[in-house]
N, C-alpha and C positions, 0 to 999 in steps of 0.2 A: 830561287834563282833559276831553276830549270823551267819553271812556268813562264818567267819573264823572257827566257831564251825562245820559247815557243811563240810567245806573243810578238817579240821583235822579228822573228823569222817570218811569221805570218804577215806582218805589216810590210816587210820587205818583199815578200812574194806578191802582195797586192800591188805595190808600187811598181814592180817590174812587170806586171801584167801576167803573173804566173798564178793568179788566184785560182785558176782551174785545178791547181794541184790540191786544193782543198785544205782541210784541217791538218795540223801537224801533231804527231805523237812523239813523245820523248822515248827513245829506245835506249836501253842499257844493255850492252853486250858484255857479259862477264869475261874477264881476262884473268884466269886463276893466278894469284900471286901478284897481280898488277892492277887491281881495282876493276873498274868498268870503263868501257868506251861508251860515251854518252853522246847521242846525236838525235836531232829532231828530223823525222822523216815524214813526208806528206802521206796521208792516209791513202791517196790515190796511187801510191807506188807500192809494189811488192818488195819485201825484204826477206832474204834468205841468208843464213849464216853457214858458210862452209867451214867445218872444223876438221882440220887435217889430223888432229890427235898428236900424241907424242910431245906435248907441251909447246907445239907450234902455234903461232898466232892465227886467229880465225880470219876469214875474208868475208866481208859483208857484200852481198850482191843485191843491188837495187835495180828494179826494172819497172816498166809501165804496166799497170793493170789493164789499161786500154789506151787507144790512140797511138801516136807515133812511137815505135819501139826505141828503146835505149837500154844501155846497161852501164851501171856504175859499180866498180869494184873498189872496195876500201879495205886496207889491211893495216891495223894498228900493230906496230912492231916494237918489241922491247929488246934490251940487250940479251944476247944469247951466246953461249959457249965462249965467254970471255971477250967477245967482240961487241963493243958498245954500238948502239944504234945512233946514227948521226943526228944530233940535235942542234948543232950550231949552224948558223946561216950559211957559212962558207962551204961546209961539208954537204949540206942539203943542195945548195946550188950546183956543186960539182956533180953530184949524183944525177940531178935533173939534166944538166948539160950532157952527161954521158948517155942518158936515155934518149935525149933529142938527137944526138949524133947517130945513135943506132937506128932511129926511126927515119932519118933524113933520106936514105936511098929509096925508100918506098913512098916518100912524100912528094906532093905537087910543089910545095914551097921549096925554094932554094935555100932560104934561111928560116930556121925555126926559132922565133923570138922567145926568150925566157921571160915569163911574166912573174910578178910578185903577188903573193897572197899573204896578207897580214892577219895572223891568228892571235888569240890572247896569249899563247905561250911563245910566240916568236914569229919569225918570218919564214915562209915557205915559198916554193917556186913551182911553176908548171909551164908547159908548152902545149900548143895545139898544132896538129898536123892533119892534112887531107891525104887520104890514101889515093895514090895515083890510079890504081886498078883493083878496087875491091872485088872479091869473088862474090857470086850470088849468095845472099844471106848474110854477108859481112857488113860491117859499118864503114861509112865513108870518113867520118871525123873521129879523131883521137885527141883527147885532152888528158895529159898525164902529169903527175907531180908528186911532191912530197912536202909535208908540213909538220911542225912539231905540235903535239897536243899533250900537255902535261909532261910526263916522263916518256911518252911514246913518240915514235916517228911514224907518221901515217902516210902510207903510199896510196895513191888513188889513180884510177883510170876511168875516164868517162868516154863511152862509145855512143855516137849518135849518127844520124843522117840529116839530110837537108831539112831546114825548118825547126831545128831543135836547139837554137841558141838559148831559149828561155830555160831549157832543161840544164844546160851547162851552167848558166848563171845561178840557177837555184842550187845545183849541186855544190858549186864553189862557196855559196853562202852557208850552206849546211856544214860543209867541211870547216870553214873558217870559224864557225861557232861551236864546233864539237868540243868536248871536254873529256878529261879523265876523271872518273869517279874515285872516291876515297879508296886508298889501298889499306886493307885491314891488316893489323899486326897479328900474325899467327906464329 
Protein backbone atom coordinates (compact mmCIF):
# COMPACT_ATOMS: atom_id res chain seq x y z
CA UNK A 1 0.00 0.00 0.00
CA UNK A 2 2.74 2.46 0.91
CA UNK A 3 4.64 1.64 -2.27
CA UNK A 4 1.54 2.53 -4.28
CA UNK A 5 1.31 5.78 -2.30
CA UNK A 6 4.85 6.65 -3.38
CA UNK A 7 4.14 5.76 -7.01
CA UNK A 8 0.91 7.79 -7.04
CA UNK A 9 2.65 10.78 -5.46
CA UNK A 10 5.52 10.54 -7.95
CA UNK A 11 3.07 10.52 -10.86
CA UNK A 12 1.31 13.56 -9.41
CA UNK A 13 4.66 15.33 -8.95
CA UNK A 14 5.44 14.73 -12.61
CA UNK A 15 2.03 15.91 -13.76
CA UNK A 16 2.37 19.08 -11.69
CA UNK A 17 5.82 19.78 -13.05
CA UNK A 18 7.51 19.04 -9.75
CA UNK A 19 9.51 16.14 -11.11
CA UNK A 20 12.67 17.96 -10.04
CA UNK A 21 11.73 16.96 -6.50
CA UNK A 22 13.03 13.52 -7.51
CA UNK A 23 12.30 10.18 -5.94
CA UNK A 24 10.08 9.82 -2.92
CA UNK A 25 10.89 7.92 0.24
CA UNK A 26 8.27 6.71 2.67
CA UNK A 27 9.12 8.06 6.11
CA UNK A 28 7.67 6.54 9.27
CA UNK A 29 7.85 8.82 12.28
CA UNK A 30 7.25 6.86 15.51
CA UNK A 31 4.59 8.31 17.80
CA UNK A 32 4.95 6.32 21.05
CA UNK A 33 1.58 4.83 21.91
CA UNK A 34 0.04 6.27 18.74
CA UNK A 35 1.56 4.23 15.91
CA UNK A 36 3.56 5.99 13.22
CA UNK A 37 2.99 9.06 11.11
CA UNK A 38 3.65 7.89 7.55
CA UNK A 39 4.45 10.38 4.80
CA UNK A 40 6.20 10.24 1.40
CA UNK A 41 8.97 12.85 1.24
CA UNK A 42 10.97 13.80 -1.86
CA UNK A 43 14.61 12.74 -1.59
CA UNK A 44 15.48 16.29 -2.71
CA UNK A 45 14.11 17.63 0.58
CA UNK A 46 15.75 17.60 4.00
CA UNK A 47 13.71 16.17 6.85
CA UNK A 48 14.40 16.70 10.54
CA UNK A 49 12.27 15.68 13.47
CA UNK A 50 12.05 17.99 16.45
CA UNK A 51 11.15 15.91 19.49
CA UNK A 52 10.23 18.07 22.47
CA UNK A 53 10.09 15.11 24.86
CA UNK A 54 7.72 14.68 27.79
CA UNK A 55 5.29 12.70 25.61
CA UNK A 56 4.67 15.71 23.36
CA UNK A 57 4.11 15.24 19.62
CA UNK A 58 7.13 15.64 17.34
CA UNK A 59 7.35 18.29 14.63
CA UNK A 60 8.69 17.33 11.21
CA UNK A 61 10.67 20.07 9.51
CA UNK A 62 11.03 19.72 5.74
CA UNK A 63 13.28 22.04 3.74
CA UNK A 64 15.08 22.31 0.41
CA UNK A 65 18.46 20.62 0.02
CA UNK A 66 19.13 23.08 -2.80
CA UNK A 67 17.33 25.70 -4.84
CA UNK A 68 14.67 28.07 -3.57
CA UNK A 69 14.40 27.87 0.21
CA UNK A 70 11.20 26.77 1.95
CA UNK A 71 10.19 25.31 5.27
CA UNK A 72 7.32 22.95 6.02
CA UNK A 73 6.41 22.23 9.64
CA UNK A 74 4.14 19.23 10.31
CA UNK A 75 2.93 18.19 13.76
CA UNK A 76 0.74 15.11 14.23
CA UNK A 77 -1.27 15.70 17.42
CA UNK A 78 -3.17 13.18 19.50
CA UNK A 79 -5.52 13.61 22.45
CA UNK A 80 -3.65 14.81 25.53
CA UNK A 81 -4.57 15.66 29.11
CA UNK A 82 -8.20 14.72 28.59
CA UNK A 83 -8.60 17.24 25.75
CA UNK A 84 -9.46 15.48 22.50
CA UNK A 85 -7.68 16.60 19.35
CA UNK A 86 -10.24 18.03 16.89
CA UNK A 87 -11.04 15.42 14.25
CA UNK A 88 -14.42 16.53 12.98
CA UNK A 89 -14.65 18.86 10.01
CA UNK A 90 -16.47 21.66 11.85
CA UNK A 91 -13.91 21.79 14.69
CA UNK A 92 -11.01 21.75 12.27
CA UNK A 93 -12.54 24.54 10.20
CA UNK A 94 -13.07 26.68 13.32
CA UNK A 95 -9.42 26.19 14.33
CA UNK A 96 -8.19 27.17 10.86
CA UNK A 97 -10.51 30.19 10.73
CA UNK A 98 -9.06 31.30 14.08
CA UNK A 99 -5.51 30.98 12.73
CA UNK A 100 -6.49 32.91 9.59
CA UNK A 101 -7.99 35.70 11.69
CA UNK A 102 -4.78 35.86 13.75
CA UNK A 103 -2.69 36.13 10.55
CA UNK A 104 -4.93 38.72 8.88
CA UNK A 105 -3.42 41.90 10.46
CA UNK A 106 0.00 41.08 8.97
CA UNK A 107 -1.39 39.87 5.62
CA UNK A 108 -1.61 41.74 2.32
CA UNK A 109 -4.96 40.07 1.60
CA UNK A 110 -8.05 41.64 3.13
CA UNK A 111 -9.82 38.26 3.10
CA UNK A 112 -8.04 34.97 3.79
CA UNK A 113 -10.06 32.30 2.00
CA UNK A 114 -10.41 28.97 3.78
CA UNK A 115 -9.62 26.15 1.33
CA UNK A 116 -10.53 22.47 1.62
CA UNK A 117 -8.08 19.57 1.60
CA UNK A 118 -9.69 16.13 1.32
CA UNK A 119 -7.65 13.39 2.96
CA UNK A 120 -8.45 9.70 3.30
CA UNK A 121 -9.44 10.23 6.96
CA UNK A 122 -11.65 13.25 6.37
CA UNK A 123 -11.76 16.89 5.42
CA UNK A 124 -9.16 19.42 6.46
CA UNK A 125 -8.79 23.12 5.82
CA UNK A 126 -6.04 25.64 5.15
CA UNK A 127 -5.46 29.25 4.16
CA UNK A 128 -2.69 31.15 2.41
CA UNK A 129 -1.48 34.63 3.35
CA UNK A 130 1.15 37.02 2.04
CA UNK A 131 3.23 38.78 4.69
CA UNK A 132 2.88 42.51 4.16
CA UNK A 133 6.41 43.29 5.40
CA UNK A 134 8.61 40.24 5.93
CA UNK A 135 11.88 40.95 7.72
CA UNK A 136 15.12 40.01 5.98
CA UNK A 137 15.50 36.22 5.96
CA UNK A 138 11.79 35.64 6.63
CA UNK A 139 9.35 34.03 4.23
CA UNK A 140 6.81 36.01 2.23
CA UNK A 141 4.04 33.38 1.94
CA UNK A 142 2.34 31.30 4.60
CA UNK A 143 0.05 28.34 3.98
CA UNK A 144 -1.33 26.92 7.20
CA UNK A 145 -3.94 24.34 8.07
CA UNK A 146 -5.14 21.24 9.83
CA UNK A 147 -6.31 17.86 8.57
CA UNK A 148 -7.26 14.53 10.13
CA UNK A 149 -4.91 11.59 9.56
CA UNK A 150 -6.18 8.39 11.16
CA UNK A 151 -6.72 9.22 14.84
CA UNK A 152 -4.33 12.19 14.59
CA UNK A 153 -4.97 15.84 13.95
CA UNK A 154 -2.13 17.11 11.76
CA UNK A 155 -1.22 20.78 11.82
CA UNK A 156 0.96 22.16 9.05
CA UNK A 157 2.69 25.38 8.11
CA UNK A 158 4.27 25.89 4.68
CA UNK A 159 6.62 28.89 4.38
CA UNK A 160 7.79 29.96 0.91
CA UNK A 161 8.88 32.89 -1.23
CA UNK A 162 8.12 33.95 -4.81
CA UNK A 163 8.08 31.15 -7.37
CA UNK A 164 7.35 28.35 -4.89
CA UNK A 165 3.80 27.46 -5.90
CA UNK A 166 4.97 23.97 -6.92
CA UNK A 167 6.40 23.41 -3.43
CA UNK A 168 3.08 24.33 -1.82
CA UNK A 169 1.18 22.04 -4.23
CA UNK A 170 3.59 19.17 -3.56
CA UNK A 171 3.37 19.65 0.20
CA UNK A 172 -0.43 19.63 0.13
CA UNK A 173 -0.39 16.39 -1.90
CA UNK A 174 2.01 14.75 0.53
CA UNK A 175 -0.12 15.82 3.48
CA UNK A 176 -3.32 14.65 1.81
CA UNK A 177 -1.81 11.20 1.29
CA UNK A 178 -0.20 10.87 4.74
CA UNK A 179 -1.40 8.06 7.01
CA UNK A 180 -1.18 6.76 10.52
CA UNK A 181 0.63 3.45 10.90
CA UNK A 182 -0.75 0.66 13.03
CA UNK A 183 -1.00 1.32 16.74
CA UNK A 184 0.52 -1.63 18.56
CA UNK A 185 -1.33 -3.05 21.54
CA UNK A 186 0.95 -2.81 24.55
